[in-house]
Backbone as JSON, one array per atom type, in Angstrom:
{
  "sequence": "MQNFSSPLTSAQRIVKIVRDKTLAIMKKGVSFLVTVALLALASSLASASDPSPLQDTCVAIAESKNAVFVNGKFCKNPNLTKAEDFFYSGLDKPGNVSNPVGSAVTQVNVAQIAGLNTHPMGTLLVGFVTSNPDNRLFTKVLNKGDVFVFPIGLIHFQFNIGHTNAVAIAGLSRQNPGVITIANAVFGSDPAIDPDFLARAFQLDKNVVKNLQSRFWYDNN",
  "N": [[42.3, -67.5, -16.63], [38.79, -67.14, -17.04], [36.15, -65.8, -14.81], [33.12, -65.67, -14.58], [30.28, -63.65, -13.33], [27.08, -65.3, -12.27], [24.02, -65.77, -14.04], [21.7, -63.42, -12.95], [18.59, -64.34, -11.42], [15.45, -64.47, -12.74], [13.41, -63.56, -10.34], [15.61, -62.09, -8.83], [16.13, -59.47, -11.28], [14.04, -57.84, -11.69], [14.04, -57.21, -8.47], [16.29, -55.53, -8.7], [15.63, -53.8, -10.73], [12.92, -52.39, -9.48], [14.85, -51.09, -6.84], [16.56, -49.59, -8.59], [14.95, -47.74, -9.69], [13.68, -46.91, -7.31], [15.55, -45.03, -6.42], [16.52, -43.14, -7.47], [13.46, -41.88, -8.36], [13.93, -40.66, -5.12], [16.84, -39.62, -5.85], [15.22, -37.11, -6.96], [12.86, -36.03, -5.43], [15.27, -35.56, -3.49], [15.64, -33.37, -4.86], [13.73, -31.93, -5.26], [12.61, -31.05, -2.74], [15.0, -29.02, -1.96], [15.03, -27.24, -3.44], [12.02, -25.97, -3.16], [12.6, -25.34, -0.18], [14.84, -23.11, -1.37], [13.31, -21.14, -2.17], [11.74, -20.92, -0.34], [12.87, -20.02, 1.16], [13.64, -17.61, 0.09], [11.28, -16.61, -0.77], [10.94, -15.86, 3.36], [12.73, -13.62, 2.59], [11.5, -12.36, 1.11], [8.58, -10.25, 1.78], [9.2, -9.21, 3.73], [7.36, -7.06, 5.06], [5.31, -4.67, 6.09], [1.8, -5.77, 6.89], [-0.65, -5.02, 4.37], [-3.64, -3.28, 3.72], [-6.55, -5.01, 4.87], [-9.25, -3.08, 4.33], [-10.49, -0.12, 3.21], [-10.27, 1.95, 5.61], [-8.91, 1.77, 9.17], [-9.88, 2.76, 11.46], [-8.43, 3.31, 14.88], [-9.6, 2.03, 18.19], [-9.88, 2.05, 21.02], [-11.95, 0.32, 23.2], [-13.89, -2.76, 22.28], [-16.42, -3.31, 21.55], [-18.18, -2.96, 18.57], [-16.63, -3.65, 17.63], [-14.07, -3.81, 15.25], [-11.35, -6.15, 14.32], [-8.52, -5.43, 13.08], [-5.28, -5.61, 11.07], [-4.17, -5.72, 13.93], [-5.06, -4.05, 14.93], [-7.88, -2.94, 17.22], [-10.81, -1.38, 14.99], [-12.88, 0.97, 14.67], [-16.31, 1.31, 13.49], [-16.26, 1.69, 9.99], [-18.68, 3.42, 8.98], [-19.09, 4.77, 10.55], [-16.28, 6.04, 11.2], [-14.79, 10.14, 11.01], [-14.06, 12.72, 10.05], [-11.9, 13.88, 11.29], [-11.3, 11.63, 12.68], [-8.88, 11.53, 11.11], [-6.57, 13.76, 11.37], [-4.7, 15.34, 13.71], [-3.48, 18.55, 15.53], [-0.73, 20.27, 16.35], [1.97, 20.38, 16.3], [2.83, 23.27, 15.54], [4.0, 23.72, 17.78], [6.19, 24.08, 20.6], [8.32, 21.7, 21.68], [9.06, 20.32, 25.63], [12.37, 21.41, 26.2], [13.49, 22.3, 28.46], [15.51, 19.84, 29.65], [17.73, 17.55, 30.24], [18.84, 17.07, 28.61], [18.3, 19.11, 26.34], [16.23, 18.56, 24.37], [12.91, 17.53, 22.77], [10.92, 14.82, 21.79], [7.94, 15.34, 19.53], [5.55, 13.4, 18.76], [3.87, 11.76, 16.6], [1.36, 9.28, 15.72], [-0.45, 6.16, 15.87], [-1.78, 7.02, 17.97], [-1.92, 9.74, 18.59], [-3.12, 10.31, 16.24], [-6.02, 8.15, 15.8], [-6.51, 7.06, 13.47], [-4.87, 7.12, 11.36], [-1.09, 12.35, 5.66], [-0.24, 15.17, 5.74], [1.77, 18.13, 6.65], [1.22, 21.24, 6.82], [2.21, 24.61, 5.7], [0.21, 27.64, 5.74], [-2.88, 27.89, 4.46], [-4.84, 24.87, 3.94], [-6.99, 23.23, 2.13], [-7.99, 19.63, 2.55], [-8.36, 16.05, 1.28], [-10.43, 12.72, 0.91], [-11.41, 9.66, -0.69], [-13.32, 7.4, 0.31], [-13.63, 3.41, -1.04], [-15.72, 1.81, -3.97], [-18.55, 0.58, -2.91], [-19.18, 3.06, -2.05], [-18.27, 5.31, -1.85], [-17.69, 7.65, -0.51], [-16.5, 10.99, 0.74], [-14.34, 12.55, 2.42], [-13.02, 15.41, 4.12], [-11.21, 18.5, 5.37], [-9.68, 21.14, 7.08], [-6.37, 22.62, 6.76], [-4.08, 24.25, 8.78], [-1.46, 26.0, 9.62], [0.82, 23.56, 11.26], [-0.64, 21.82, 11.79], [-1.96, 18.26, 11.09], [-2.8, 15.78, 8.7], [-3.74, 12.43, 7.83], [-3.95, 10.71, 4.84], [-5.26, 7.27, 3.72], [-3.65, 4.33, 2.71], [-3.83, 4.02, -1.05], [-5.76, 5.0, -1.78], [-7.61, 7.59, -3.22], [-6.67, 11.24, -3.06], [-7.26, 14.74, -2.16], [-5.48, 18.17, -2.26], [-5.4, 20.97, -1.75], [-4.94, 24.52, -2.2], [-6.55, 27.0, -0.15], [-5.67, 29.67, 1.09], [-4.46, 32.64, 1.25], [-2.19, 33.18, 0.28], [1.3, 31.7, -0.77], [1.66, 28.36, -0.25], [3.63, 25.45, 2.34], [3.82, 21.94, 2.14], [4.58, 18.93, 4.73], [5.4, 15.68, 3.43], [4.67, 12.72, 4.45], [6.21, 9.74, 3.61], [5.0, 5.86, 2.9], [7.25, 4.08, 2.16], [10.86, 4.28, 1.05], [11.09, 5.47, -1.7], [8.87, 6.19, -3.26], [6.02, 6.19, -5.54], [4.55, 8.93, -7.96], [1.42, 9.32, -8.62], [-0.54, 11.02, -10.83], [-3.63, 12.09, -11.0], [-4.62, 12.75, -13.1], [-3.26, 13.51, -15.14], [-2.34, 10.93, -15.69], [-4.99, 9.56, -16.59], [-6.11, 11.51, -19.06], [-2.97, 11.74, -20.24], [-1.66, 10.29, -21.09], [0.87, 8.16, -22.35], [0.72, 5.63, -25.06], [-1.74, 7.14, -25.79], [-5.08, 6.79, -23.82], [-7.47, 4.93, -25.49], [-9.93, 7.15, -26.66], [-13.04, 6.96, -26.77], [-12.92, 3.9, -24.58], [-12.69, 6.24, -22.11], [-14.53, 8.25, -22.79], [-17.44, 6.55, -22.47], [-16.53, 5.89, -20.19], [-15.96, 7.9, -18.46], [-18.27, 9.13, -18.96], [-18.74, 11.08, -20.8], [-19.07, 13.5, -23.92], [-17.25, 12.55, -26.39], [-16.24, 14.2, -27.83], [-15.66, 15.73, -25.96], [-13.35, 14.48, -24.56], [-11.87, 14.57, -26.41], [-10.06, 16.93, -26.09], [-9.93, 17.45, -24.04], [-7.2, 15.05, -24.25], [-5.66, 16.32, -25.75], [-4.09, 18.36, -24.39], [-1.73, 19.95, -22.63], [0.04, 18.33, -20.09], [0.41, 18.49, -16.55], [3.35, 17.93, -14.88], [3.78, 18.29, -11.8], [5.65, 17.31, -10.37]],
  "CA": [[41.03, -67.93, -15.94], [37.99, -65.93, -16.51], [35.44, -65.66, -13.76], [31.69, -65.47, -15.27], [28.59, -63.77, -13.0], [25.48, -66.5, -12.82], [22.9, -64.49, -14.78], [19.9, -62.79, -12.67], [17.26, -64.79, -12.31], [14.03, -63.13, -12.72], [13.42, -62.74, -9.04], [16.82, -60.73, -8.54], [16.34, -58.51, -12.43], [12.67, -56.97, -10.8], [14.54, -56.03, -7.14], [17.39, -54.61, -9.31], [14.17, -52.68, -11.7], [12.35, -51.62, -8.24], [16.06, -50.61, -6.3], [17.07, -47.93, -9.14], [13.45, -46.71, -10.36], [13.21, -45.82, -6.24], [16.51, -44.2, -5.57], [14.98, -41.61, -8.9], [12.07, -40.91, -7.31], [14.92, -40.05, -4.37], [16.72, -38.12, -5.91], [14.4, -36.59, -7.99], [12.61, -35.6, -4.41], [16.05, -33.87, -2.71], [16.59, -32.24, -5.68], [12.62, -31.27, -5.2], [13.2, -30.19, -1.76], [16.03, -28.22, -2.27], [14.17, -26.43, -4.45], [11.93, -25.25, -2.47], [14.25, -24.72, 0.88], [15.04, -21.89, -1.69], [11.8, -20.87, -2.85], [10.83, -20.12, 1.16], [14.14, -19.05, 2.04], [13.06, -16.57, -1.43], [10.03, -16.33, -0.21], [10.71, -15.29, 3.39], [13.02, -12.55, 2.17], [10.14, -11.11, -0.17], [7.63, -10.55, 2.85], [9.55, -8.33, 5.25], [6.74, -5.66, 5.01], [3.44, -3.97, 6.68], [0.35, -6.3, 6.0], [-1.92, -5.08, 3.12], [-4.77, -3.07, 4.24], [-8.39, -5.15, 4.76], [-10.4, -2.42, 4.37], [-10.08, 1.34, 2.91], [-9.83, 2.86, 6.81], [-8.84, 1.24, 10.46], [-9.71, 4.04, 13.1], [-7.91, 2.5, 16.08], [-10.71, 2.3, 19.28], [-9.77, 1.9, 22.25], [-12.87, -0.96, 23.53], [-13.55, -3.67, 21.42], [-17.77, -3.24, 21.46], [-18.92, -3.58, 17.76], [-15.49, -3.35, 16.26], [-13.78, -4.88, 13.58], [-9.57, -6.34, 14.23], [-7.21, -5.06, 11.65], [-3.57, -5.01, 10.96], [-3.48, -5.35, 15.11], [-5.65, -2.8, 16.37], [-9.84, -2.87, 17.21], [-11.23, -0.29, 13.95], [-14.0, 1.53, 14.34], [-17.18, 0.46, 11.89], [-15.8, 2.76, 9.2], [-19.47, 3.86, 8.16], [-18.79, 6.25, 11.8], [-15.56, 7.43, 10.78], [-15.16, 11.03, 10.38], [-12.25, 13.6, 9.53], [-11.35, 14.2, 12.47], [-10.41, 10.32, 12.63], [-7.91, 11.24, 10.26], [-6.63, 14.98, 11.93], [-4.24, 15.88, 14.36], [-3.54, 19.8, 14.62], [-0.31, 21.22, 16.87], [3.4, 20.28, 15.42], [3.59, 23.81, 15.43], [3.9, 24.5, 19.08], [7.49, 24.31, 20.85], [8.52, 21.16, 22.81], [9.66, 21.29, 26.78], [13.09, 21.33, 25.79], [14.37, 22.09, 30.12], [15.56, 18.87, 30.06], [18.96, 17.69, 30.4], [19.56, 16.83, 26.53], [18.22, 19.75, 25.5], [15.79, 18.34, 23.46], [11.79, 17.21, 22.68], [9.8, 14.76, 20.34], [6.37, 15.06, 19.56], [5.4, 11.56, 18.5], [2.43, 11.93, 16.08], [1.86, 7.98, 15.67], [-1.8, 5.31, 16.23], [-1.99, 7.22, 19.65], [-2.35, 10.96, 18.62], [-4.06, 9.68, 15.0], [-6.39, 7.81, 14.9], [-6.28, 6.71, 11.9], [-3.15, 6.99, 10.55], [0.28, 12.82, 5.68], [0.54, 15.93, 5.93], [1.95, 18.83, 7.71], [1.17, 22.05, 6.3], [1.67, 26.26, 6.47], [-0.59, 27.76, 5.0], [-4.57, 27.71, 4.3], [-4.56, 24.19, 2.67], [-8.33, 21.64, 2.3], [-7.66, 18.03, 2.26], [-9.34, 15.79, 1.39], [-9.9, 11.43, 0.34], [-12.62, 9.32, -1.33], [-12.98, 6.14, 0.08], [-13.84, 2.52, -2.45], [-16.71, 1.63, -4.28], [-19.38, 1.94, -4.27], [-19.68, 4.25, -0.85], [-17.43, 6.81, -2.73], [-17.7, 8.7, 1.21], [-15.7, 12.41, 0.88], [-13.73, 13.07, 3.9], [-12.37, 16.35, 4.16], [-10.6, 18.88, 6.39], [-9.58, 22.28, 6.14], [-5.11, 22.97, 7.83], [-3.63, 25.6, 8.82], [0.04, 25.34, 10.55], [1.15, 22.77, 12.73], [-2.0, 20.7, 11.38], [-1.5, 17.0, 10.12], [-3.92, 14.89, 7.97], [-3.85, 11.21, 7.03], [-4.98, 9.74, 3.46], [-5.09, 6.21, 3.63], [-2.91, 4.27, 1.39], [-4.52, 2.99, -2.33], [-7.06, 6.18, -1.56], [-7.58, 9.24, -3.59], [-6.99, 12.39, -1.89], [-6.64, 15.75, -2.63], [-4.46, 18.59, -1.34], [-6.07, 22.44, -2.47], [-4.66, 25.64, -1.02], [-7.43, 27.84, -0.47], [-5.7, 30.79, 0.7], [-4.7, 33.74, 0.09], [-0.5, 32.85, -0.07], [1.02, 30.07, -0.76], [1.86, 26.77, 1.08], [3.83, 24.44, 2.03], [3.21, 21.0, 3.24], [5.6, 18.0, 4.11], [4.43, 14.96, 3.33], [4.99, 11.33, 4.64], [5.38, 8.66, 2.96], [5.02, 4.66, 3.7], [8.21, 4.03, 1.47], [11.76, 5.01, 0.71], [10.99, 5.89, -2.69], [7.25, 6.09, -3.71], [5.43, 6.53, -6.99], [2.93, 9.36, -7.53], [-0.18, 9.06, -9.54], [-1.66, 12.3, -10.67], [-5.18, 11.08, -12.02], [-6.15, 13.52, -14.26], [-2.21, 13.23, -16.05], [-2.42, 9.68, -16.12], [-5.83, 8.88, -17.07], [-5.98, 11.6, -20.0], [-2.36, 12.24, -20.65], [-0.87, 8.67, -20.38], [1.33, 7.97, -23.74], [0.27, 6.1, -26.15], [-3.57, 7.87, -24.81], [-6.27, 5.98, -24.51], [-8.91, 4.84, -26.51], [-11.57, 8.04, -26.53], [-14.46, 5.79, -27.07], [-13.16, 4.19, -23.36], [-12.99, 6.65, -21.5], [-16.35, 8.2, -22.99], [-17.83, 5.96, -21.56], [-16.16, 6.03, -18.11], [-16.47, 9.18, -17.65], [-19.95, 9.3, -19.47], [-18.72, 12.7, -21.3], [-18.91, 13.49, -25.38], [-16.0, 12.27, -27.56], [-14.84, 15.24, -28.38], [-14.82, 16.87, -24.84], [-11.92, 13.9, -24.51], [-10.01, 14.18, -27.25], [-10.19, 18.03, -26.3], [-9.35, 16.9, -23.2], [-5.58, 14.46, -24.07], [-4.62, 17.64, -26.41], [-3.74, 19.44, -23.5], [-0.91, 19.23, -22.06], [-1.27, 18.07, -18.38], [2.06, 18.57, -16.63], [3.73, 17.37, -14.05], [4.28, 18.51, -10.76], [6.39, 16.34, -8.87]],
  "C": [[39.94, -67.55, -15.49], [37.33, -66.54, -15.11], [34.45, -65.07, -14.67], [31.17, -64.83, -13.89], [27.62, -65.07, -12.98], [24.63, -65.15, -13.05], [21.43, -64.79, -13.22], [18.7, -63.84, -12.95], [16.06, -63.87, -12.26], [13.28, -62.31, -11.89], [14.34, -61.34, -9.12], [17.25, -59.48, -10.06], [14.55, -57.24, -11.67], [13.02, -56.71, -9.39], [15.05, -55.96, -7.9], [16.26, -53.5, -9.93], [14.27, -51.7, -10.23], [13.6, -50.4, -7.82], [16.33, -49.29, -7.16], [16.02, -47.8, -9.73], [13.38, -45.57, -8.98], [14.63, -44.92, -6.02], [16.44, -43.21, -6.55], [15.1, -40.96, -8.52], [13.39, -40.18, -5.99], [15.89, -39.48, -4.77], [16.14, -37.23, -6.32], [13.94, -35.68, -6.27], [14.0, -34.91, -3.45], [16.13, -33.04, -3.79], [15.05, -31.57, -5.67], [12.49, -30.47, -3.82], [14.18, -29.01, -1.07], [15.17, -27.26, -3.01], [12.94, -25.65, -3.89], [12.1, -25.3, -1.45], [13.95, -23.33, -0.15], [14.21, -20.94, -2.5], [10.81, -20.55, -1.32], [11.52, -19.89, 1.32], [13.32, -17.42, 0.76], [11.84, -15.17, -1.46], [9.83, -15.45, 1.23], [11.46, -13.62, 3.51], [12.66, -11.31, 1.79], [9.72, -9.85, 0.98], [7.33, -9.61, 3.85], [8.36, -7.43, 4.64], [5.57, -5.84, 5.75], [2.15, -4.85, 5.73], [-0.4, -5.21, 5.13], [-2.96, -4.55, 3.82], [-5.71, -4.54, 3.78], [-9.18, -4.42, 3.71], [-10.1, -0.63, 4.38], [-9.21, 2.0, 4.19], [-10.03, 1.71, 7.73], [-8.75, 2.3, 11.2], [-9.23, 3.3, 14.38], [-9.06, 2.91, 17.85], [-10.07, 1.25, 20.61], [-10.81, 0.32, 22.92], [-12.99, -1.55, 22.23], [-15.11, -4.5, 20.96], [-18.44, -2.82, 19.86], [-17.61, -2.96, 17.34], [-15.22, -4.41, 16.03], [-11.65, -4.81, 14.44], [-9.28, -6.41, 13.64], [-6.03, -4.98, 11.94], [-3.64, -4.92, 13.05], [-4.35, -4.63, 16.02], [-7.43, -2.91, 16.2], [-10.09, -1.67, 16.37], [-12.78, 0.25, 14.62], [-14.9, 1.33, 12.91], [-16.94, 1.93, 10.93], [-17.08, 3.8, 8.14], [-19.19, 5.1, 9.68], [-17.4, 6.79, 11.55], [-15.78, 8.62, 9.9], [-13.69, 11.52, 10.56], [-11.21, 13.3, 9.75], [-10.3, 13.15, 13.16], [-8.6, 10.33, 12.36], [-6.58, 12.55, 10.63], [-5.79, 14.64, 13.34], [-3.19, 17.16, 14.04], [-2.27, 20.12, 16.57], [1.76, 21.11, 17.29], [3.85, 21.91, 15.18], [4.02, 24.64, 16.74], [4.74, 23.91, 19.54], [7.15, 22.97, 22.25], [9.06, 21.75, 24.2], [10.87, 20.67, 26.36], [14.34, 21.62, 27.74], [14.2, 20.96, 30.75], [17.01, 18.56, 30.07], [19.4, 17.37, 28.95], [19.04, 17.36, 25.51], [17.15, 19.56, 24.2], [14.57, 17.6, 23.78], [11.88, 16.37, 21.33], [8.69, 14.64, 20.77], [5.76, 13.9, 18.31], [3.73, 12.43, 17.34], [2.18, 10.82, 15.4], [-0.4, 7.81, 15.42], [-2.28, 6.31, 17.35], [-2.98, 8.52, 19.16], [-3.36, 11.19, 17.09], [-4.79, 8.61, 14.76], [-6.79, 6.35, 14.19], [-5.4, 6.48, 11.11], [-3.23, 5.51, 9.75], [1.08, 13.94, 5.16], [0.99, 17.18, 6.27], [2.09, 20.45, 7.22], [1.68, 23.44, 6.66], [0.9, 26.88, 5.65], [-2.17, 27.91, 5.54], [-4.35, 26.44, 3.47], [-6.62, 22.74, 3.08], [-7.97, 20.63, 1.52], [-7.96, 17.24, 1.74], [-9.67, 13.68, 0.94], [-11.37, 10.95, 0.02], [-12.32, 7.63, -0.39], [-13.7, 5.4, -1.74], [-15.18, 2.78, -2.6], [-17.31, 0.83, -3.25], [-19.82, 2.63, -2.92], [-18.76, 5.12, -1.6], [-17.78, 7.71, -1.23], [-16.62, 9.75, 0.57], [-15.58, 12.28, 2.24], [-12.9, 14.35, 3.69], [-11.72, 17.65, 4.87], [-10.01, 20.35, 6.05], [-7.52, 22.47, 7.67], [-5.08, 23.74, 8.2], [-2.21, 24.92, 9.72], [-0.29, 24.84, 11.49], [0.31, 21.45, 12.78], [-1.17, 19.24, 10.42], [-2.8, 16.05, 9.4], [-3.19, 13.14, 7.84], [-4.97, 10.5, 5.72], [-4.36, 8.61, 3.41], [-4.56, 5.59, 2.75], [-3.98, 3.62, 0.19], [-5.62, 3.93, -2.76], [-6.87, 7.11, -2.99], [-7.79, 9.67, -3.1], [-6.85, 13.33, -3.27], [-5.87, 17.34, -1.64], [-4.79, 20.19, -2.34], [-5.85, 23.2, -1.81], [-5.58, 27.18, -1.41], [-7.25, 28.92, 0.95], [-5.19, 32.03, 0.1], [-3.12, 33.68, -0.35], [0.07, 31.41, -0.1], [1.37, 29.51, 0.29], [2.89, 26.23, 1.18], [3.49, 23.3, 3.0], [4.63, 19.75, 2.66], [4.7, 16.75, 4.66], [5.35, 13.83, 3.4], [4.37, 10.28, 4.42], [5.27, 7.51, 3.54], [6.1, 3.98, 2.76], [8.77, 4.69, 1.41], [11.94, 5.99, -0.67], [9.81, 5.75, -3.91], [6.67, 6.93, -4.54], [4.37, 7.66, -6.95], [2.48, 9.34, -8.3], [-0.56, 10.54, -9.47], [-2.71, 11.35, -11.34], [-4.92, 11.74, -13.54], [-4.18, 12.89, -15.87], [-1.84, 12.1, -16.87], [-3.84, 8.39, -17.44], [-5.36, 9.98, -19.07], [-4.51, 12.35, -20.82], [-0.79, 10.77, -20.94], [-0.22, 8.46, -22.91], [2.31, 6.08, -23.92], [-1.2, 6.49, -25.25], [-4.72, 6.43, -25.26], [-7.2, 5.74, -24.94], [-10.08, 6.15, -25.86], [-12.37, 6.92, -26.13], [-14.4, 4.89, -25.36], [-13.83, 5.1, -22.92], [-14.47, 7.82, -22.14], [-16.72, 7.69, -22.16], [-17.41, 5.76, -20.18], [-16.84, 7.07, -17.38], [-18.1, 9.85, -17.85], [-20.02, 10.92, -19.91], [-19.02, 12.35, -22.86], [-16.93, 13.06, -25.53], [-14.72, 12.7, -27.36], [-14.24, 15.92, -26.77], [-13.51, 15.51, -24.12], [-11.22, 13.77, -25.48], [-9.55, 15.95, -26.33], [-9.07, 18.11, -24.69], [-7.62, 16.51, -22.97], [-4.98, 15.05, -25.06], [-4.05, 18.29, -25.7], [-2.73, 18.7, -23.05], [-0.18, 19.33, -20.66], [0.21, 17.6, -17.13], [1.89, 18.4, -15.23], [4.62, 17.86, -12.81], [5.12, 18.14, -10.01], [8.31, 16.76, -8.97]]
}
């Protein structure tokens, strides 16, 4: 004896279609939630770094009057900053080691350098230039034991103005930072940048640009 189920009524067929559609949407929703969760986890792992600066410089000040709060510190008005804000002198002085552990730590952080990378032996002229449109130049002559901060991302330079070789120790913000020498990158790129572009950008004669591109740009890294 064979049993046959009774045919579905129109109302039952509609209910079945709606149920099937709902289950399909729920499955897609679960898949979407899993994807979002994985992306959120990946993002949380990838974003574990210091925040990028919101302006060229942030010279820390104690009072909040006429200041801007950036990256956890009250910052001096950038128009009022000076080279001394990025300078520290004294690393050539020995610390007091007459203590039980026989050592001393000389800290150089935002408390000592309000502008918080060079620690020289010799005499160096160092400096950096802020971004457009101001292009302000900050320079300082460094001697043994002095420290100077180059704000991240700004064009900076070091030039030995003494009569002997100089040594500088640079502290950078990453484990394996890259170095860009502007002249090498602009005039020594491979392949070369179209000289017409460079002639217009630097407002130079095209033949001058070609002459610069023909030179050997030494990599001192």
